[in-house]
C-alpha angles and dihedrals in degrees: 000000000000090000096305134099109244114236119220123212089244091056091068091061095049099026089224092151118068105240122206114238092232092055092046092049093047089051093049090049090046092052090048093050092045091050089051093050093047092050089048093050090046090053091047092049088049092052091051092047091049091051094047091048093052091049093050091047091053093048092050092047091055092058099033118109126203113256 
């Protein structure tokens, strides 16, 4: 299709399709960048969750009464 041989998911397991080194390198770089972006977004989300949790705890503690 469009001058390229389509690659099926099963082909990566058996390496039945001859892969260009440029394509393979580009996909490895993409996966590395994707992992880094996902890790960064996870860290940012964790920071926001921690901040929200601390704020909610302090508001709860203001109104809480001893039993």
